[in-house]
C-alpha positions as CSV (number, residue, x, y, z in Angstrom):
1,M,0.0,0.0,0.0
2,K,3.0,2.3,0.5
3,Y,3.8,1.9,-3.1
4,L,0.3,2.8,-4.1
5,N,0.4,5.9,-1.9
6,L,3.6,7.0,-3.6
7,L,2.2,6.5,-7.1
8,I,-0.9,8.6,-6.4
9,V,1.0,11.3,-4.5
10,T,3.4,11.6,-7.5
11,F,0.5,11.7,-9.9
12,L,-1.3,14.4,-7.9
13,A,1.7,16.6,-8.3
14,V,0.8,16.9,-12.0
15,L,-3.0,16.6,-11.7
16,P,-4.7,20.0,-12.1
17,G,-6.9,21.4,-9.4
18,R,-9.7,19.0,-8.1
19,T,-12.5,21.5,-7.4
20,P,-16.1,20.3,-7.5
21,I,-18.0,20.8,-10.8
22,R,-20.0,24.1,-10.6
23,A,-23.3,22.4,-11.4
24,Q,-22.8,20.0,-8.5
25,Q,-22.1,22.6,-5.8
26,G,-24.9,23.0,-3.3
27,A,-26.9,20.0,-4.7
28,T,-29.0,18.1,-2.2
29,L,-30.2,14.6,-2.4
30,D,-33.7,13.2,-1.8
31,R,-32.7,10.0,-0.1
32,P,-34.8,7.0,-1.2
33,R,-37.1,5.8,1.6
34,P,-38.8,2.5,0.6
35,T,-36.8,-0.2,-1.2
36,M,-38.1,-0.4,-4.7
37,E,-39.0,-4.0,-5.8
38,L,-38.0,-4.8,-9.4
39,P,-38.6,-8.2,-11.1
40,G,-35.4,-7.9,-13.1
41,G,-33.1,-6.6,-10.5
42,A,-31.0,-3.4,-11.0
43,L,-27.4,-2.6,-11.8
44,Y,-25.2,0.1,-13.2
45,G,-26.9,3.0,-11.3
46,S,-26.2,6.7,-12.1
47,Y,-27.6,9.8,-10.4
48,S,-28.7,12.9,-12.2
49,D,-26.8,16.2,-11.5
50,D,-29.3,17.5,-9.0
51,G,-29.6,14.1,-7.2
52,S,-33.4,13.9,-8.0
53,A,-33.3,10.8,-10.3
54,I,-31.4,7.5,-10.8
55,V,-31.1,5.7,-14.1
56,F,-30.1,2.1,-14.2
57,E,-30.2,-1.2,-16.1
58,S,-32.8,-4.0,-15.3
59,R,-33.5,-7.3,-16.9
60,P,-37.2,-8.2,-16.2
61,D,-37.5,-10.5,-19.2
62,G,-33.8,-11.5,-19.5
63,D,-33.2,-8.7,-22.0
64,A,-31.3,-5.7,-20.4
65,E,-33.3,-2.4,-20.6
66,I,-32.8,1.0,-19.1
67,Y,-35.1,2.4,-16.4
68,R,-35.4,5.7,-14.5
69,M,-36.9,6.4,-11.1
70,N,-36.9,9.3,-8.7
71,A,-34.3,9.2,-6.0
72,D,-37.0,8.5,-3.4
73,G,-38.0,5.3,-5.3
74,T,-41.1,6.7,-7.0
75,A,-42.1,7.3,-10.6
76,L,-40.4,4.1,-12.0
77,R,-40.3,4.3,-15.8
78,R,-38.9,2.1,-18.5
79,L,-37.0,4.1,-21.1
80,T,-35.8,1.6,-23.8
81,F,-37.9,-1.0,-25.7
82,A,-35.8,-1.9,-28.8
83,P,-34.7,-5.6,-29.4
84,G,-31.2,-6.1,-28.0
85,R,-29.5,-5.3,-24.7
86,D,-29.4,-1.7,-23.5
87,T,-26.8,-1.2,-20.8
88,T,-24.6,1.1,-18.6
89,P,-26.7,4.2,-18.7
90,V,-25.2,7.5,-17.4
91,F,-26.7,11.0,-17.1
92,S,-25.1,13.9,-18.8
93,P,-24.0,16.9,-16.8
94,G,-27.2,18.9,-16.4
95,G,-29.2,15.7,-16.5
96,Q,-30.9,16.3,-19.9
97,Q,-29.4,13.4,-21.7
98,I,-28.5,9.7,-21.0
99,A,-25.7,8.0,-22.8
100,F,-25.7,4.2,-22.9
101,A,-24.4,1.2,-24.8
102,S,-26.6,-1.1,-26.8
103,Q,-26.7,-4.2,-28.9
104,R,-30.1,-3.2,-30.4
105,T,-31.1,-4.0,-33.9
106,S,-33.6,-2.3,-36.1
107,D,-35.0,-5.6,-37.6
108,G,-34.9,-7.9,-34.6
109,G,-32.1,-10.0,-36.2
110,E,-28.7,-10.9,-34.7
111,P,-27.6,-8.5,-32.0
112,A,-25.0,-5.9,-32.8
113,D,-21.6,-6.1,-31.1
114,G,-22.4,-2.9,-29.2
115,E,-22.6,0.8,-30.1
116,I,-22.9,4.0,-28.1
117,Y,-26.3,5.8,-28.1
118,V,-27.7,9.0,-26.5
119,M,-31.3,9.7,-25.6
120,D,-33.2,12.5,-23.8
121,H,-33.7,12.0,-20.1
122,D,-37.3,10.8,-20.7
123,G,-36.2,8.1,-23.3
124,A,-37.2,10.2,-26.4
125,N,-35.0,11.2,-29.3
126,V,-32.6,8.2,-29.4
127,R,-29.5,8.9,-31.4
128,Q,-26.7,6.4,-32.4
129,L,-23.3,7.9,-32.0
130,T,-21.0,5.0,-33.1
131,D,-21.4,2.7,-36.0
132,N,-18.7,0.0,-36.7
133,D,-18.2,-3.8,-36.5
134,A,-16.4,-3.5,-33.1
135,E,-17.8,-3.6,-29.6
136,D,-18.2,-0.1,-28.1
137,G,-19.3,0.3,-24.5
138,R,-19.4,2.0,-21.1
139,P,-19.8,5.6,-22.0
140,A,-18.6,8.3,-19.6
141,W,-19.4,12.0,-20.0
142,S,-16.8,14.7,-19.6
143,P,-17.6,17.2,-16.8
144,D,-18.5,19.9,-19.4
145,G,-20.8,17.5,-21.3
146,A,-18.9,18.2,-24.6
147,S,-17.2,14.7,-24.9
148,I,-17.9,11.1,-24.1
149,A,-15.1,8.6,-23.3
150,F,-15.8,4.9,-24.0
151,H,-14.0,1.6,-24.6
152,S,-13.8,-0.1,-28.0
153,D,-12.1,-3.2,-29.4
154,R,-11.6,-1.7,-32.9
155,D,-7.9,-2.6,-32.9
156,G,-8.4,-6.2,-31.6
157,D,-8.5,-5.5,-27.8
158,R,-10.3,-3.0,-25.6
159,E,-8.9,0.5,-25.7
160,I,-10.1,3.9,-24.4
161,F,-11.5,6.3,-27.0
162,V,-13.1,9.8,-26.7
163,M,-15.5,11.5,-29.1
164,G,-17.7,14.6,-29.2
165,A,-21.0,14.3,-27.5
166,D,-22.6,14.2,-30.9
167,G,-20.4,11.2,-32.0
168,S,-18.0,13.3,-34.0
169,R,-14.2,13.1,-34.0
170,P,-13.6,9.7,-32.3
171,V,-10.0,9.4,-31.1
172,Q,-8.2,6.4,-29.7
173,L,-6.4,7.4,-26.5
174,T,-4.7,4.1,-25.4
175,H,-2.6,1.7,-27.4
176,N,-1.9,-1.1,-24.9
177,E,-1.6,-4.8,-25.8
178,R,-4.3,-5.9,-23.3
179,H,-7.6,-4.8,-21.9
180,D,-8.4,-1.1,-21.1
181,D,-11.9,-0.3,-19.8
182,W,-14.1,1.8,-17.4
183,A,-13.2,5.3,-18.2
184,T,-13.8,8.0,-15.5
185,W,-13.0,11.7,-15.7
186,S,-11.2,13.9,-13.3
187,T,-13.5,16.7,-12.1
188,D,-11.8,19.4,-14.2
189,G,-11.8,17.2,-17.3
190,A,-8.0,17.2,-17.7
191,W,-7.5,13.4,-17.2
192,I,-9.4,10.2,-17.9
193,L,-8.7,7.4,-15.5
194,Y,-9.3,3.8,-16.6
195,E,-8.7,0.2,-15.6
196,A,-5.8,-1.5,-17.4
197,Q,-4.7,-5.1,-17.7
198,D,-1.0,-5.8,-18.4
199,A,0.6,-8.8,-20.2
200,D,0.7,-10.8,-16.9
201,E,-3.1,-10.2,-16.5
202,A,-2.5,-7.9,-13.5
203,W,-4.9,-5.0,-13.0
204,A,-4.1,-1.4,-12.3
205,V,-5.6,2.1,-12.7
206,R,-3.9,4.3,-15.3
207,A,-4.6,7.9,-16.4
208,V,-4.4,9.6,-19.8
209,R,-5.2,13.1,-21.1
210,P,-8.2,13.5,-23.4
211,D,-5.8,14.2,-26.3
212,G,-4.1,10.9,-25.7
213,T,-0.9,12.3,-24.2
214,G,0.5,11.7,-20.7
215,D,-0.6,8.0,-20.4
216,R,0.8,6.9,-17.0
217,L,0.3,4.6,-14.1
218,F,-2.1,6.0,-11.4
219,A,-2.3,3.1,-9.0
220,S,-0.5,-0.3,-9.2
221,M,-3.0,-2.7,-7.5
222,W,-5.8,-5.1,-8.4
223,A,-8.3,-2.3,-8.9
224,A,-11.1,-2.4,-11.5
225,A,-14.1,-0.2,-12.4
226,P,-12.6,3.0,-11.0
227,S,-15.0,6.0,-10.3
228,M,-13.8,9.4,-9.3
229,S,-15.9,11.3,-6.7
230,P,-17.5,14.5,-8.0
231,D,-15.4,16.6,-5.6
232,G,-12.2,14.9,-6.8
233,S,-11.2,13.7,-3.3
234,M,-11.8,10.0,-3.6
235,L,-11.6,7.1,-6.0
236,A,-14.1,4.2,-5.6
237,Y,-13.1,0.9,-7.2
238,Q,-13.8,-2.9,-7.0
239,V,-11.4,-5.6,-6.1
240,V,-11.8,-9.3,-7.0
241,D,-10.6,-12.0,-4.6
242,D,-11.4,-15.6,-5.4
243,E,-14.5,-14.6,-7.5
244,V,-15.7,-12.4,-4.6
245,V,-16.0,-8.7,-5.6
246,Q,-15.6,-6.1,-2.8
247,L,-16.0,-2.3,-2.9
248,W,-13.1,-0.1,-1.8
249,V,-12.4,3.6,-1.7
250,Y,-9.1,5.5,-1.8
251,E,-8.8,9.0,-0.2
252,L,-6.4,10.9,-2.4
253,A,-5.3,13.5,0.2
254,S,-4.7,11.1,3.1
255,G,-3.6,8.1,1.2
256,V,-6.1,5.9,3.1
257,S,-7.5,2.9,1.3
258,R,-10.5,1.4,2.9
259,Q,-12.6,-1.8,2.2
260,L,-16.3,-0.8,2.4
261,T,-18.2,-4.1,1.8
262,R,-17.8,-7.5,3.5
263,E,-20.7,-9.5,2.0
264,H,-19.2,-12.7,0.4
265,S,-20.7,-11.9,-3.0
266,F,-20.6,-9.3,-5.8
267,N,-20.2,-5.6,-4.6
268,G,-19.0,-3.4,-7.4
269,L,-19.7,-1.1,-10.4
270,P,-19.5,2.1,-8.3
271,S,-20.7,5.6,-9.0
272,W,-21.3,8.5,-6.7
273,T,-24.1,10.7,-5.3
274,I,-23.6,14.2,-6.6
275,D,-22.4,15.6,-3.2
276,S,-19.7,12.8,-2.9
277,S,-21.3,11.7,0.4
278,E,-22.3,8.2,-0.7
279,I,-21.3,5.6,-3.3
280,L,-24.0,4.0,-5.4
281,F,-23.0,0.4,-6.2
282,T,-24.4,-2.9,-7.5
283,G,-24.6,-5.8,-5.0
284,R,-25.8,-9.4,-5.3
285,R,-28.0,-10.6,-2.5
286,D,-29.8,-14.0,-2.5
287,G,-28.8,-14.5,-6.1
288,A,-30.3,-11.2,-7.4
289,L,-28.6,-7.9,-8.3
290,G,-29.7,-4.6,-6.8
291,L,-28.6,-1.0,-6.1
292,F,-27.1,0.0,-2.8
293,L,-25.8,3.2,-1.1
294,I,-22.9,3.2,1.2
295,D,-21.0,5.9,3.1
296,P,-17.3,6.1,1.8
297,R,-16.3,6.5,5.5
298,G,-17.7,3.1,6.3
299,G,-20.9,1.6,7.7
300,P,-23.6,-0.8,6.4
301,P,-25.0,-0.4,2.9
302,I,-28.6,0.7,2.3
303,A,-30.6,-1.3,-0.2
304,L,-32.4,0.9,-2.8
305,T,-33.8,-1.9,-4.9
306,A,-34.7,-5.5,-4.4
307,A,-35.4,-8.2,-6.9
308,F,-38.3,-10.7,-6.6
C-alpha cells in the first residue's frame, strides 16, 4: 500500500486542481425511503446532477433495458424498448441526456456487437453515436458535457476512446496490448482514469489526457471499475478475490484505502451521489442484483432496490 500511496501522490503533483463541478455545488439529495422492488433486479446505477433521479439497467424478461426512477423510489419508468441489450446508462452533466451502450437491432435480427447511443432524459430522441463492427461500450461524459469517453475493441482488444457528445471526432487514447476499460474523468476534465490489464493479467488504474498524451500509471494494485468522486477527493473501485468482488475507496489526500463491503458476494460497479457523500453500487444478495448506497467512510450499505 505504501507503493500505491507514492504513485498517487506523485500523480497528484501533475494533476490539475480538483475542485467540484460548478453544477454540483450545493446539490441536495432526496434519499430513497422505501426499497423499490424490481422483477429484473438493478445494476449500473447513475444519479442525475441534481440528485433527484437515478437511471439504471434492469432485466425483467432477460433482456437488459434502461429504467429511470426518482431518488425516493417513486415514478419508475422504462426508457428503452428496442430488441437487444441496452446497458450502462449514465446521465449527462445537467441531466438532460442519457448515454448508454446497446446491442439493439432495427429488424430484430442478430444483436449488434455494441454501439454508443444517447437519448433524452425521458427516453425520447434516441441517437446512435458510433457505427462500426467493433464492440463499443461503457460511455462516460466529460464534466462539461462536450465529450464522451468509452471503450472499443476496434484494434483487436479493448482500448479507451473519446469523441464529441454528438459522436464526432472519435480518437483512440490508449494503445496497450491488453484490456483497457471503465473510463472515469477527473473533475476538471483534464484526465481520464481507466482500468488496465497488463501482459501478466494484473490490473491497475492508469490515467491519460483527453488528447491521448501523458498516459501513465495511477495506482498499481488489483483495482477495477474506478470511479472518481464529484469533488475529486476519492476514488471508488472494486477488487476481485477468489471470485468475490468487494468495494473499496481511496482518499487521495490522506492516502487511506478502505474496504467498504464485506458481503461474500458481488459488490461493485461504483458511481457517486452528486455531493460525494455516498457511493451507489451494484450488489448481489440472494442471487439477485440490486442497487445499494454506502458511506465512503464506512458503515452498512442501504438497499435501494430488491429483486423478486
